[in-house]
C-alpha positions, -999 to 999 in steps of 0.1 A, spaced: -397 -644 736 -402 -612 717 -372 -588 717 -385 -558 737 -358 -533 726 -366 -538 689 -392 -513 677 -422 -525 657 -414 -523 620 -376 -523 625 -359 -538 594 -322 -546 593 -322 -543 555 -337 -507 555 -313 -487 533 -323 -455 551 -311 -471 584 -279 -484 569 -270 -451 553 -266 -438 588 -252 -468 608 -249 -505 611 -275 -515 638 -250 -530 662 -271 -524 694 -301 -540 679 -280 -570 667 -267 -574 702 -302 -574 716 -313 -600 692 -283 -622 699 -292 -621 736 -330 -625 734 -341 -638 700 -311 -648 678 -334 -660 650 -363 -635 645 -390 -630 619 -387 -595 603 -420 -586 586 -420 -567 553 -448 -556 531 -451 -578 500 -427 -569 472 -408 -543 494 -376 -562 488 -386 -574 453 -400 -607 466 -436 -618 468 -435 -627 505 -441 -612 539 -405 -609 552 -374 -629 563 -357 -645 593 -329 -624 607 -300 -647 618 -276 -629 642 -255 -655 660 -221 -666 647 -229 -703 651 -263 -700 633 -248 -680 604 -221 -707 600 -247 -735 601 -268 -719 574 -237 -712 552 -225 -748 554 -258 -765 547 -268 -756 511 -290 -787 510 -313 -769 535 -306 -733 526 -304 -723 489 -287 -694 472 -304 -702 439 -341 -699 448 -342 -662 455 -304 -653 450 -281 -642 478 -292 -606 476 -315 -599 505 -332 -568 492 -337 -554 457 -355 -523 446 -393 -529 450 -397 -521 413 -375 -550 401 -392 -576 379 -389 -613 389 -372 -621 356 -344 -597 365 -339 -615 399 -339 -649 382 -313 -637 356 -288 -633 385 -288 -670 391 -261 -672 364 -237 -655 389 -216 -680 410 -228 -662 442 -263 -673 434 -257 -709 424 -262 -741 444 -243 -774 441 -237 -792 418 -236 -764 393 -219 -742 418 -193 -769 424 -185 -772 387 -181 -735 381 -162 -728 413 -137 -756 405 -129 -738 372 -127 -702 385 -106 -711 416 -77 -716 392 -74 -678 392 -69 -678 430 -43 -705 435 -15 -696 460 9 -696 430 -14 -671 411 -16 -648 441 22 -650 447 28 -640 411 8 -608 417 25 -598 450 55 -578 438 35 -560 412 8 -551 436 33 -540 462 48 -515 437 13 -503 428 4 -498 465 35 -478 471 27 -456 440 -9 -451 452 2 -439 486 30 -418 472 6 -400 448 -19 -394 476 9 -379 498 14 -352 472 -22 -340 476 -23 -306 493 -51 -300 518 -80 -324 522 -87 -352 498 -111 -382 495 -94 -413 507 -120 -435 489 -113 -423 454 -76 -414 458 -65 -445 478 -90 -472 487 -105 -479 453 -73 -480 434 -55 -512 445 -86 -535 443 -93 -522 407 -57 -526 397 -55 -561 413 -85 -572 393 -71 -558 361 -38 -575 368 -54 -608 377 -75 -612 346 -56 -590 321 -79 -560 319 -59 -531 306 -52 -506 333 -66 -479 312 -100 -496 314 -101 -497 352 -122 -465 354 -149 -483 334 -150 -512 358 -152 -487 387 -181 -469 371 -200 -500 362 -196 -516 396 -206 -484 414 -238 -482 393 -246 -518 399 -248 -514 437 -258 -478 441 -295 -479 430 -306 -474 465 -287 -441 469 -304 -410 455 -272 -391 454 -261 -412 424 -294 -408 407 -290 -444 394 -321 -463 386 -325 -501 387 -325 -500 349 -292 -481 348 -277 -507 372 -288 -535 349 -274 -517 319 -241 -513 336 -241 -550 344 -249 -558 308 -220 -536 296 -195 -552 320 -206 -587 310 -203 -578 274 -168 -564 280 -157 -596 297 -174 -619 271 -154 -601 244 -122 -608 264 -132 -645 266 -140 -647 229 -107 -631 220 -87 -656 242 -106 -685 227 -95 -673 192 -60 -664 203 -49 -681 235 -23 -663 257 -4 -671 288 -29 -655 312 -57 -664 336 -84 -657 311 -70 -683 287 -67 -707 316 -104 -702 325 -120 -703 290 -97 -725 269 -89 -755 291 -100 -786 272 -94 -816 295 -105 -800 328 -135 -781 317 -137 -744 310 -160 -715 313 -182 -704 283 -179 -668 273 -211 -659 291 -200 -678 323 -168 -658 322 -188 -626 318 -208 -633 349 -176 -643 368 -161 -609 360 -194 -593 371 -190 -610 405 -154 -599 407 -163 -563 401 -184 -564 433 -169 -591 454 -133 -582 445 -136 -545 442 -164 -530 462 -159 -552 493 -121 -547 495 -124 -510 488 -148 -506 517 -127 -528 540 -97 -505 533 -118 -474 539 -134 -487 571 -100 -499 582 -84 -465 577 -113 -448 596 -108 -474 624 -71 -465 626 -78 -428 627 -104 -431 654 -82 -456 674 -49 -437 672 -32 -462 696 -39 -490 671 -24 -468 643 7 -462 663 9 -499 671 5 -508 634 32 -483 623 56 -497 648 50 -534 645 30 -541 613 13 -572 628 3 -599 603 -31 -602 621 -41 -566 612 -58 -574 578 -81 -600 593 -92 -576 621 -98 -549 596 -122 -572 577 -139 -583 609 -144 -547 620 -155 -535 586 -176 -564 575 -181 -549 540 -211 -572 532 -236 -566 560 -258 -595 549 -267 -621 523 -297 -644 523 -306 -680 517 -340 -696 511 -352 -727 530 -356 -757 507 -377 -776 532 -392 -772 567 -364 -771 592 -355 -756 626 -329 -729 634 -322 -712 667 -353 -727 682 -376 -713 654 -395 -733 628 -384 -722 594 -409 -731 566 -399 -742 531 -396 -711 509 -388 -687 538 -360 -663 532 -332 -663 559 -309 -633 563 -273 -639 574 -261 -608 592 -223 -610 592 -219 -577 610 -237 -592 640 -219 -626 638 -186 -607 638 -195 -590 672 -208 -622 689 -193 -623 724 -196 -661 725 -169 -661 699 -149 -629 703 -134 -615 735 -142 -578 737 -159 -579 703 -165 -542 702 -128 -535 705 -107 -528 674 -76 -550 681 -52 -556 652 -34 -582 673 -66 -603 677 -56 -640 673 -74 -663 667 -100 -643 647 -127 -666 633 -147 -638 617 -172 -643 590 -163 -613 569 -154 -637 540 -186 -657 545 -196 -684 570 -177 -712 553 -193 -738 530 -195 -736 492 -197 -698 491 -167 -690 512 -149 -662 495 -127 -674 466 -106 -642 467 -98 -641 505 -61 -645 501 -60 -618 474 -81 -594 496 -59 -600 526 -28 -593 505 -42 -561 491 -52 -548 526 -18 -557 540 1 -540 511 -19 -508 511 -17 -502 548 20 -509 548 23 -483 520 1 -458 538 20 -462 571 53 -455 552 41 -427 530 15 -409 552 21 -418 588 5 -386 600 -27 -390 580 -58 -376 598 -95 -374 592 -110 -341 583 -146 -352 583 -169 -381 591 -174 -409 566 -203 -404 542 -221 -438 540 -236 -454 510 -274 -459 511 -275 -497 505 -295 -526 518 -266 -550 520 -233 -533 513 -216 -516 543 -202 -489 520 -185 -455 524 -188 -430 496 -164 -405 509 -138 -401 537 -120 -368 538 -84 -369 551 -52 -349 550 -16 -357 554 -7 -331 579 
């Protein structure tokens, strides 16, 4: 039956809406009344020549779509649910070279190579260094007098440094990565005055930077992850352009998402002071996963139906786009007790903040959880009396649940 509380024309990918809030009440109403619902759009509004998409809001349905790539493709229209309406189709198709937008078997081949960068041994090798970096970031922020921006002074630093550490990008270049990745995802936000073309130029610059790294390691192998990814002979390796697109994905998946999880997590602590006190006192190992569930940095990705099928009682036609709304799945009361409660002791916590399982489950989950754990431990030690001095300023984006600024002070 139609969802009576959802106004005509309501679109869960509307960047104007998402700049102000995640539509949690509307998600709850859809989960209750119409968990798979057709959301109409005017042709080309999202960059696609179609009439809209299916909004998938229940945890079980998001998991089903995620784990059945034979029915729901990432390749056909990419995983990005809404582009700028001025984007050319060729620019969308070019993004199929990114792992996020591949289907098996090509996805399987590339993922088997790049996951060498995220083995437990590789992550353990980073831990001591990242702990020291987290302590230094928090200590530097503590010296700030008055109000400062938590996003730029704290949240963005460790993810950038972790990427640099992981693949050998000189720390002095991390500002370039930050700038390029910001421009790639900020084309919807007029404050940045970034056009789709500037975003594409930033992507090209980042890819070129990474390709040069790959070419250098092919000429002069070193004992680092880049060499492992591009120079392995027996087990297959990435070409220089494949490595370039891998780093492009890292810049968003490993930087923007973790940065926003940390920012949302800090805001959650500051607006739930009893949880902050609990964290400072007990440092529960479950905190990082709850921060990711609560934050859900990627609001949605999409898939495209490869054949006629059924989902949630609705007939999905071949070629239809299907939106996976992780923020809704992560508040599903059929899965989570008291889903609207921020509870850092929540266990189990089968959230979908790292994806719904299947081939596209987040490669860097263990690194992201480590970063979140390290930075909040450091903040709790260095700035236990941190307080908010203003509301978060949200990013205008159709799919990233982003925060541009969060003003805080240490006293």
